[in-house]
mmCIF file of the N, C-alpha and C atoms, coordinates in Angstrom:
data_MODEL
# 
_entry.id   MODEL 
# 
loop_
_atom_site.group_PDB 
_atom_site.id 
_atom_site.type_symbol 
_atom_site.label_atom_id 
_atom_site.label_alt_id 
_atom_site.label_comp_id 
_atom_site.label_asym_id 
_atom_site.label_entity_id 
_atom_site.label_seq_id 
_atom_site.pdbx_PDB_ins_code 
_atom_site.Cartn_x 
_atom_site.Cartn_y 
_atom_site.Cartn_z 
_atom_site.occupancy 
_atom_site.B_iso_or_equiv 
_atom_site.pdbx_formal_charge 
_atom_site.auth_seq_id 
_atom_site.auth_comp_id 
_atom_site.auth_asym_id 
_atom_site.auth_atom_id 
_atom_site.pdbx_PDB_model_num 
ATOM 1   N N  . MET A 1 1  ? 4.825  -5.563  -5.795  1.00 0.00 ? 1  MET A N  1 
ATOM 2   C CA . MET A 1 1  ? 3.537  -4.944  -5.976  1.00 0.00 ? 1  MET A CA 1 
ATOM 3   C C  . MET A 1 1  ? 2.451  -6.005  -6.128  1.00 0.00 ? 1  MET A C  1 
ATOM 4   N N  . LEU A 1 2  ? 2.760  -7.087  -6.798  1.00 0.00 ? 2  LEU A N  1 
ATOM 5   C CA . LEU A 1 2  ? 1.768  -8.141  -6.998  1.00 0.00 ? 2  LEU A CA 1 
ATOM 6   C C  . LEU A 1 2  ? 2.047  -9.363  -6.133  1.00 0.00 ? 2  LEU A C  1 
ATOM 7   N N  . TYR A 1 3  ? 2.851  -9.182  -5.108  1.00 0.00 ? 3  TYR A N  1 
ATOM 8   C CA . TYR A 1 3  ? 3.295  -10.298 -4.271  1.00 0.00 ? 3  TYR A CA 1 
ATOM 9   C C  . TYR A 1 3  ? 2.125  -11.128 -3.738  1.00 0.00 ? 3  TYR A C  1 
ATOM 10  N N  . ASP A 1 4  ? 1.088  -10.474 -3.252  1.00 0.00 ? 4  ASP A N  1 
ATOM 11  C CA . ASP A 1 4  ? -0.037 -11.201 -2.643  1.00 0.00 ? 4  ASP A CA 1 
ATOM 12  C C  . ASP A 1 4  ? -0.824 -12.031 -3.657  1.00 0.00 ? 4  ASP A C  1 
ATOM 13  N N  . GLU A 1 5  ? -0.828 -11.611 -4.915  1.00 0.00 ? 5  GLU A N  1 
ATOM 14  C CA . GLU A 1 5  ? -1.592 -12.319 -5.944  1.00 0.00 ? 5  GLU A CA 1 
ATOM 15  C C  . GLU A 1 5  ? -0.756 -13.343 -6.709  1.00 0.00 ? 5  GLU A C  1 
ATOM 16  N N  . THR A 1 6  ? 0.550  -13.393 -6.458  1.00 0.00 ? 6  THR A N  1 
ATOM 17  C CA . THR A 1 6  ? 1.445  -14.271 -7.205  1.00 0.00 ? 6  THR A CA 1 
ATOM 18  C C  . THR A 1 6  ? 1.532  -15.627 -6.519  1.00 0.00 ? 6  THR A C  1 
ATOM 19  N N  . PRO A 1 7  ? 1.436  -16.731 -7.294  1.00 0.00 ? 7  PRO A N  1 
ATOM 20  C CA . PRO A 1 7  ? 1.536  -18.065 -6.690  1.00 0.00 ? 7  PRO A CA 1 
ATOM 21  C C  . PRO A 1 7  ? 2.868  -18.256 -5.962  1.00 0.00 ? 7  PRO A C  1 
ATOM 22  N N  . GLN A 1 8  ? 2.811  -18.889 -4.804  1.00 0.00 ? 8  GLN A N  1 
ATOM 23  C CA . GLN A 1 8  ? 3.995  -19.075 -3.972  1.00 0.00 ? 8  GLN A CA 1 
ATOM 24  C C  . GLN A 1 8  ? 5.093  -19.858 -4.693  1.00 0.00 ? 8  GLN A C  1 
ATOM 25  N N  . GLU A 1 9  ? 4.733  -20.823 -5.522  1.00 0.00 ? 9  GLU A N  1 
ATOM 26  C CA . GLU A 1 9  ? 5.765  -21.595 -6.224  1.00 0.00 ? 9  GLU A CA 1 
ATOM 27  C C  . GLU A 1 9  ? 6.556  -20.720 -7.204  1.00 0.00 ? 9  GLU A C  1 
ATOM 28  N N  . TYR A 1 10 ? 5.886  -19.771 -7.839  1.00 0.00 ? 10 TYR A N  1 
ATOM 29  C CA . TYR A 1 10 ? 6.578  -18.836 -8.734  1.00 0.00 ? 10 TYR A CA 1 
ATOM 30  C C  . TYR A 1 10 ? 7.514  -17.931 -7.934  1.00 0.00 ? 10 TYR A C  1 
ATOM 31  N N  . ILE A 1 11 ? 7.041  -17.452 -6.805  1.00 0.00 ? 11 ILE A N  1 
ATOM 32  C CA . ILE A 1 11 ? 7.868  -16.602 -5.943  1.00 0.00 ? 11 ILE A CA 1 
ATOM 33  C C  . ILE A 1 11 ? 9.109  -17.360 -5.486  1.00 0.00 ? 11 ILE A C  1 
ATOM 34  N N  . SER A 1 12 ? 8.937  -18.605 -5.085  1.00 0.00 ? 12 SER A N  1 
ATOM 35  C CA . SER A 1 12 ? 10.076 -19.423 -4.638  1.00 0.00 ? 12 SER A CA 1 
ATOM 36  C C  . SER A 1 12 ? 11.105 -19.586 -5.745  1.00 0.00 ? 12 SER A C  1 
ATOM 37  N N  . GLU A 1 13 ? 10.646 -19.826 -6.960  1.00 0.00 ? 13 GLU A N  1 
ATOM 38  C CA . GLU A 1 13 ? 11.556 -19.978 -8.101  1.00 0.00 ? 13 GLU A CA 1 
ATOM 39  C C  . GLU A 1 13 ? 12.295 -18.675 -8.398  1.00 0.00 ? 13 GLU A C  1 
ATOM 40  N N  . MET A 1 14 ? 11.616 -17.568 -8.319  1.00 0.00 ? 14 MET A N  1 
ATOM 41  C CA . MET A 1 14 ? 12.262 -16.279 -8.576  1.00 0.00 ? 14 MET A CA 1 
ATOM 42  C C  . MET A 1 14 ? 13.292 -15.946 -7.497  1.00 0.00 ? 14 MET A C  1 
ATOM 43  N N  . ILE A 1 15 ? 12.992 -16.262 -6.258  1.00 0.00 ? 15 ILE A N  1 
ATOM 44  C CA . ILE A 1 15 ? 13.940 -16.013 -5.171  1.00 0.00 ? 15 ILE A CA 1 
ATOM 45  C C  . ILE A 1 15 ? 15.188 -16.869 -5.347  1.00 0.00 ? 15 ILE A C  1 
ATOM 46  N N  . LYS A 1 16 ? 15.039 -18.083 -5.836  1.00 0.00 ? 16 LYS A N  1 
ATOM 47  C CA . LYS A 1 16 ? 16.202 -18.949 -6.090  1.00 0.00 ? 16 LYS A CA 1 
ATOM 48  C C  . LYS A 1 16 ? 17.134 -18.328 -7.124  1.00 0.00 ? 16 LYS A C  1 
ATOM 49  N N  . LYS A 1 17 ? 16.604 -17.536 -8.030  1.00 0.00 ? 17 LYS A N  1 
ATOM 50  C CA . LYS A 1 17 ? 17.411 -16.903 -9.070  1.00 0.00 ? 17 LYS A CA 1 
ATOM 51  C C  . LYS A 1 17 ? 18.132 -15.655 -8.590  1.00 0.00 ? 17 LYS A C  1 
ATOM 52  N N  . GLN A 1 18 ? 17.759 -15.149 -7.429  1.00 0.00 ? 18 GLN A N  1 
ATOM 53  C CA . GLN A 1 18 ? 18.370 -13.943 -6.866  1.00 0.00 ? 18 GLN A CA 1 
ATOM 54  C C  . GLN A 1 18 ? 19.635 -14.326 -6.109  1.00 0.00 ? 18 GLN A C  1 
ATOM 55  N N  . THR A 1 19 ? 20.758 -13.711 -6.436  1.00 0.00 ? 19 THR A N  1 
ATOM 56  C CA . THR A 1 19 ? 21.966 -13.996 -5.656  1.00 0.00 ? 19 THR A CA 1 
ATOM 57  C C  . THR A 1 19 ? 21.837 -13.489 -4.227  1.00 0.00 ? 19 THR A C  1 
ATOM 58  N N  . SER A 1 20 ? 20.977 -12.511 -4.020  1.00 0.00 ? 20 SER A N  1 
ATOM 59  C CA . SER A 1 20 ? 20.758 -11.986 -2.667  1.00 0.00 ? 20 SER A CA 1 
ATOM 60  C C  . SER A 1 20 ? 19.847 -12.892 -1.845  1.00 0.00 ? 20 SER A C  1 
ATOM 61  N N  . GLY A 1 21 ? 19.133 -13.799 -2.517  1.00 0.00 ? 21 GLY A N  1 
ATOM 62  C CA . GLY A 1 21 ? 18.264 -14.736 -1.807  1.00 0.00 ? 21 GLY A CA 1 
ATOM 63  C C  . GLY A 1 21 ? 16.946 -14.137 -1.332  1.00 0.00 ? 21 GLY A C  1 
ATOM 64  N N  . ARG A 1 22 ? 16.580 -12.990 -1.871  1.00 0.00 ? 22 ARG A N  1 
ATOM 65  C CA . ARG A 1 22 ? 15.330 -12.346 -1.463  1.00 0.00 ? 22 ARG A CA 1 
ATOM 66  C C  . ARG A 1 22 ? 14.908 -11.345 -2.521  1.00 0.00 ? 22 ARG A C  1 
ATOM 67  N N  . PHE A 1 23 ? 13.677 -10.904 -2.444  1.00 0.00 ? 23 PHE A N  1 
ATOM 68  C CA . PHE A 1 23 ? 13.208 -9.818  -3.296  1.00 0.00 ? 23 PHE A CA 1 
ATOM 69  C C  . PHE A 1 23 ? 13.672 -8.492  -2.703  1.00 0.00 ? 23 PHE A C  1 
ATOM 70  N N  . GLY A 1 24 ? 13.806 -7.513  -3.549  1.00 0.00 ? 24 GLY A N  1 
ATOM 71  C CA . GLY A 1 24 ? 14.160 -6.181  -3.082  1.00 0.00 ? 24 GLY A CA 1 
ATOM 72  C C  . GLY A 1 24 ? 12.973 -5.494  -2.432  1.00 0.00 ? 24 GLY A C  1 
ATOM 73  N N  . THR A 1 25 ? 13.287 -4.498  -1.649  1.00 0.00 ? 25 THR A N  1 
ATOM 74  C CA . THR A 1 25 ? 12.251 -3.724  -0.971  1.00 0.00 ? 25 THR A CA 1 
ATOM 75  C C  . THR A 1 25 ? 12.331 -2.267  -1.421  1.00 0.00 ? 25 THR A C  1 
ATOM 76  N N  . ALA A 1 26 ? 11.325 -1.525  -1.092  1.00 0.00 ? 26 ALA A N  1 
ATOM 77  C CA . ALA A 1 26 ? 11.347 -0.085  -1.363  1.00 0.00 ? 26 ALA A CA 1 
ATOM 78  C C  . ALA A 1 26 ? 12.522 0.565   -0.642  1.00 0.00 ? 26 ALA A C  1 
ATOM 79  N N  . GLU A 1 27 ? 12.851 0.068   0.523   1.00 0.00 ? 27 GLU A N  1 
ATOM 80  C CA . GLU A 1 27 ? 13.982 0.613   1.283   1.00 0.00 ? 27 GLU A CA 1 
ATOM 81  C C  . GLU A 1 27 ? 15.302 0.375   0.544   1.00 0.00 ? 27 GLU A C  1 
ATOM 82  N N  . ASP A 1 28 ? 15.445 -0.772  -0.126  1.00 0.00 ? 28 ASP A N  1 
ATOM 83  C CA . ASP A 1 28 ? 16.655 -1.040  -0.911  1.00 0.00 ? 28 ASP A CA 1 
ATOM 84  C C  . ASP A 1 28 ? 16.837 0.024   -1.990  1.00 0.00 ? 28 ASP A C  1 
ATOM 85  N N  . ILE A 1 29 ? 15.767 0.350   -2.689  1.00 0.00 ? 29 ILE A N  1 
ATOM 86  C CA . ILE A 1 29 ? 15.829 1.352   -3.751  1.00 0.00 ? 29 ILE A CA 1 
ATOM 87  C C  . ILE A 1 29 ? 16.054 2.741   -3.153  1.00 0.00 ? 29 ILE A C  1 
ATOM 88  N N  . ALA A 1 30 ? 15.390 3.029   -2.048  1.00 0.00 ? 30 ALA A N  1 
ATOM 89  C CA . ALA A 1 30 ? 15.570 4.324   -1.387  1.00 0.00 ? 30 ALA A CA 1 
ATOM 90  C C  . ALA A 1 30 ? 17.018 4.510   -0.940  1.00 0.00 ? 30 ALA A C  1 
ATOM 91  N N  . ASN A 1 31 ? 17.654 3.456   -0.452  1.00 0.00 ? 31 ASN A N  1 
ATOM 92  C CA . ASN A 1 31 ? 19.057 3.550   -0.025  1.00 0.00 ? 31 ASN A CA 1 
ATOM 93  C C  . ASN A 1 31 ? 19.962 3.915   -1.201  1.00 0.00 ? 31 ASN A C  1 
ATOM 94  N N  . ILE A 1 32 ? 19.681 3.367   -2.375  1.00 0.00 ? 32 ILE A N  1 
ATOM 95  C CA . ILE A 1 32 ? 20.461 3.722   -3.568  1.00 0.00 ? 32 ILE A CA 1 
ATOM 96  C C  . ILE A 1 32 ? 20.243 5.186   -3.916  1.00 0.00 ? 32 ILE A C  1 
ATOM 97  N N  . ALA A 1 33 ? 18.998 5.632   -3.875  1.00 0.00 ? 33 ALA A N  1 
ATOM 98  C CA . ALA A 1 33 ? 18.690 7.029   -4.186  1.00 0.00 ? 33 ALA A CA 1 
ATOM 99  C C  . ALA A 1 33 ? 19.372 7.980   -3.206  1.00 0.00 ? 33 ALA A C  1 
ATOM 100 N N  . VAL A 1 34 ? 19.383 7.624   -1.935  1.00 0.00 ? 34 VAL A N  1 
ATOM 101 C CA . VAL A 1 34 ? 20.044 8.463   -0.927  1.00 0.00 ? 34 VAL A CA 1 
ATOM 102 C C  . VAL A 1 34 ? 21.540 8.516   -1.201  1.00 0.00 ? 34 VAL A C  1 
ATOM 103 N N  . TRP A 1 35 ? 22.139 7.374   -1.507  1.00 0.00 ? 35 TRP A N  1 
ATOM 104 C CA . TRP A 1 35 ? 23.572 7.342   -1.802  1.00 0.00 ? 35 TRP A CA 1 
ATOM 105 C C  . TRP A 1 35 ? 23.886 8.190   -3.035  1.00 0.00 ? 35 TRP A C  1 
ATOM 106 N N  . LEU A 1 36 ? 23.064 8.033   -4.082  1.00 0.00 ? 36 LEU A N  1 
ATOM 107 C CA . LEU A 1 36 ? 23.294 8.800   -5.310  1.00 0.00 ? 36 LEU A CA 1 
ATOM 108 C C  . LEU A 1 36 ? 23.186 10.305  -5.087  1.00 0.00 ? 36 LEU A C  1 
ATOM 109 N N  . SER A 1 37 ? 22.346 10.713  -4.164  1.00 0.00 ? 37 SER A N  1 
ATOM 110 C CA . SER A 1 37 ? 22.177 12.141  -3.908  1.00 0.00 ? 37 SER A CA 1 
ATOM 111 C C  . SER A 1 37 ? 23.158 12.667  -2.869  1.00 0.00 ? 37 SER A C  1 
ATOM 112 N N  . SER A 1 38 ? 24.029 11.799  -2.386  1.00 0.00 ? 38 SER A N  1 
ATOM 113 C CA . SER A 1 38 ? 25.005 12.220  -1.385  1.00 0.00 ? 38 SER A CA 1 
ATOM 114 C C  . SER A 1 38 ? 26.354 12.521  -2.030  1.00 0.00 ? 38 SER A C  1 
ATOM 115 N N  . ASP A 1 39 ? 27.230 13.142  -1.269  1.00 0.00 ? 39 ASP A N  1 
ATOM 116 C CA . ASP A 1 39 ? 28.590 13.416  -1.733  1.00 0.00 ? 39 ASP A CA 1 
ATOM 117 C C  . ASP A 1 39 ? 29.398 12.133  -1.923  1.00 0.00 ? 39 ASP A C  1 
ATOM 118 N N  . LYS A 1 40 ? 28.967 11.047  -1.309  1.00 0.00 ? 40 LYS A N  1 
ATOM 119 C CA . LYS A 1 40 ? 29.708 9.784   -1.425  1.00 0.00 ? 40 LYS A CA 1 
ATOM 120 C C  . LYS A 1 40 ? 29.669 9.203   -2.834  1.00 0.00 ? 40 LYS A C  1 
ATOM 121 N N  . SER A 1 41 ? 28.731 9.646   -3.649  1.00 0.00 ? 41 SER A N  1 
ATOM 122 C CA . SER A 1 41 ? 28.660 9.158   -5.028  1.00 0.00 ? 41 SER A CA 1 
ATOM 123 C C  . SER A 1 41 ? 29.201 10.184  -6.027  1.00 0.00 ? 41 SER A C  1 
ATOM 124 N N  . ALA A 1 42 ? 29.893 11.189  -5.535  1.00 0.00 ? 42 ALA A N  1 
ATOM 125 C CA . ALA A 1 42 ? 30.329 12.303  -6.374  1.00 0.00 ? 42 ALA A CA 1 
ATOM 126 C C  . ALA A 1 42 ? 31.227 11.883  -7.528  1.00 0.00 ? 42 ALA A C  1 
ATOM 127 N N  . PHE A 1 43 ? 31.949 10.790  -7.423  1.00 0.00 ? 43 PHE A N  1 
ATOM 128 C CA . PHE A 1 43 ? 32.876 10.374  -8.473  1.00 0.00 ? 43 PHE A CA 1 
ATOM 129 C C  . PHE A 1 43 ? 32.217 9.449   -9.491  1.00 0.00 ? 43 PHE A C  1 
ATOM 130 N N  . CYS A 1 44 ? 30.955 9.108   -9.297  1.00 0.00 ? 44 CYS A N  1 
ATOM 131 C CA . CYS A 1 44 ? 30.216 8.274   -10.245 1.00 0.00 ? 44 CYS A CA 1 
ATOM 132 C C  . CYS A 1 44 ? 29.556 9.161   -11.288 1.00 0.00 ? 44 CYS A C  1 
ATOM 133 N N  . ASN A 1 45 ? 29.755 8.803   -12.538 1.00 0.00 ? 45 ASN A N  1 
ATOM 134 C CA . ASN A 1 45 ? 29.182 9.573   -13.636 1.00 0.00 ? 45 ASN A CA 1 
ATOM 135 C C  . ASN A 1 45 ? 28.616 8.633   -14.685 1.00 0.00 ? 45 ASN A C  1 
ATOM 136 N N  . GLY A 1 46 ? 27.369 8.828   -15.075 1.00 0.00 ? 46 GLY A N  1 
ATOM 137 C CA . GLY A 1 46 ? 26.777 8.073   -16.168 1.00 0.00 ? 46 GLY A CA 1 
ATOM 138 C C  . GLY A 1 46 ? 26.724 6.574   -15.951 1.00 0.00 ? 46 GLY A C  1 
ATOM 139 N N  . GLU A 1 47 ? 26.536 6.152   -14.749 1.00 0.00 ? 47 GLU A N  1 
ATOM 140 C CA . GLU A 1 47 ? 26.500 4.719   -14.448 1.00 0.00 ? 47 GLU A CA 1 
ATOM 141 C C  . GLU A 1 47 ? 25.085 4.166   -14.532 1.00 0.00 ? 47 GLU A C  1 
ATOM 142 N N  . LEU A 1 48 ? 24.989 2.909   -14.895 1.00 0.00 ? 48 LEU A N  1 
ATOM 143 C CA . LEU A 1 48 ? 23.728 2.178   -14.848 1.00 0.00 ? 48 LEU A CA 1 
ATOM 144 C C  . LEU A 1 48 ? 23.787 1.294   -13.617 1.00 0.00 ? 48 LEU A C  1 
ATOM 145 N N  . ILE A 1 49 ? 22.918 1.523   -12.676 1.00 0.00 ? 49 ILE A N  1 
ATOM 146 C CA . ILE A 1 49 ? 22.911 0.757   -11.432 1.00 0.00 ? 49 ILE A CA 1 
ATOM 147 C C  . ILE A 1 49 ? 21.780 -0.261  -11.509 1.00 0.00 ? 49 ILE A C  1 
ATOM 148 N N  . MET A 1 50 ? 22.143 -1.518  -11.539 1.00 0.00 ? 50 MET A N  1 
ATOM 149 C CA . MET A 1 50 ? 21.160 -2.593  -11.593 1.00 0.00 ? 50 MET A CA 1 
ATOM 150 C C  . MET A 1 50 ? 20.754 -2.953  -10.159 1.00 0.00 ? 50 MET A C  1 
ATOM 151 N N  . ALA A 1 51 ? 19.603 -2.511  -9.767  1.00 0.00 ? 51 ALA A N  1 
ATOM 152 C CA . ALA A 1 51 ? 19.093 -2.786  -8.427  1.00 0.00 ? 51 ALA A CA 1 
ATOM 153 C C  . ALA A 1 51 ? 18.138 -3.962  -8.514  1.00 0.00 ? 51 ALA A C  1 
ATOM 154 N N  . ASP A 1 52 ? 18.712 -5.143  -8.780  1.00 0.00 ? 52 ASP A N  1 
ATOM 155 C CA . ASP A 1 52 ? 17.872 -6.331  -9.007  1.00 0.00 ? 52 ASP A CA 1 
ATOM 156 C C  . ASP A 1 52 ? 18.299 -7.528  -8.171  1.00 0.00 ? 52 ASP A C  1 
ATOM 157 N N  . GLY A 1 53 ? 19.092 -7.306  -7.140  1.00 0.00 ? 53 GLY A N  1 
ATOM 158 C CA . GLY A 1 53 ? 19.502 -8.401  -6.271  1.00 0.00 ? 53 GLY A CA 1 
ATOM 159 C C  . GLY A 1 53 ? 20.396 -9.416  -6.936  1.00 0.00 ? 53 GLY A C  1 
ATOM 160 N N  . GLY A 1 54 ? 20.985 -9.057  -8.056  1.00 0.00 ? 54 GLY A N  1 
ATOM 161 C CA . GLY A 1 54 ? 21.870 -9.973  -8.767  1.00 0.00 ? 54 GLY A CA 1 
ATOM 162 C C  . GLY A 1 54 ? 21.189 -10.827 -9.817  1.00 0.00 ? 54 GLY A C  1 
ATOM 163 N N  . LEU A 1 55 ? 19.912 -10.586 -10.087 1.00 0.00 ? 55 LEU A N  1 
ATOM 164 C CA . LEU A 1 55 ? 19.169 -11.395 -11.038 1.00 0.00 ? 55 LEU A CA 1 
ATOM 165 C C  . LEU A 1 55 ? 19.801 -11.389 -12.422 1.00 0.00 ? 55 LEU A C  1 
ATOM 166 N N  . THR A 1 56 ? 20.301 -10.254 -12.876 1.00 0.00 ? 56 THR A N  1 
ATOM 167 C CA . THR A 1 56 ? 20.836 -10.168 -14.238 1.00 0.00 ? 56 THR A CA 1 
ATOM 168 C C  . THR A 1 56 ? 22.225 -10.774 -14.382 1.00 0.00 ? 56 THR A C  1 
ATOM 169 N N  . ILE A 1 57 ? 22.889 -11.150 -13.285 1.00 0.00 ? 57 ILE A N  1 
ATOM 170 C CA . ILE A 1 57 ? 24.205 -11.757 -13.407 1.00 0.00 ? 57 ILE A CA 1 
ATOM 171 C C  . ILE A 1 57 ? 24.185 -13.266 -13.222 1.00 0.00 ? 57 ILE A C  1 
ATOM 172 N N  . THR A 1 58 ? 23.015 -13.823 -13.070 1.00 0.00 ? 58 THR A N  1 
ATOM 173 C CA . THR A 1 58 ? 22.918 -15.266 -12.863 1.00 0.00 ? 58 THR A CA 1 
ATOM 174 C C  . THR A 1 58 ? 22.278 -15.945 -14.054 1.00 0.00 ? 58 THR A C  1 
ATOM 175 N N  . ASP A 1 59 ? 22.559 -17.206 -14.192 1.00 0.00 ? 59 ASP A N  1 
ATOM 176 C CA . ASP A 1 59 ? 21.876 -17.999 -15.214 1.00 0.00 ? 59 ASP A CA 1 
ATOM 177 C C  . ASP A 1 59 ? 21.317 -19.267 -14.581 1.00 0.00 ? 59 ASP A C  1 
ATOM 178 N N  . ARG A 1 60 ? 20.884 -19.130 -13.343 1.00 0.00 ? 60 ARG A N  1 
ATOM 179 C CA . ARG A 1 60 ? 20.318 -20.277 -12.621 1.00 0.00 ? 60 ARG A CA 1 
ATOM 180 C C  . ARG A 1 60 ? 19.010 -20.686 -13.220 1.00 0.00 ? 60 ARG A C  1 
# 
């Protein structure tokens, strides 16, 4: 949302911390929502889905 106003050096540092190597997009979140609303997620109950590109599992 603030990508255009954020200094490029900060963006580069944040991307380095992502295991996916990129920022997420609205489409990434929409894909999760579509999956959750489909029968393919029927066996998932009460889960916390971290849609952060792996940021919370790294300590880079």
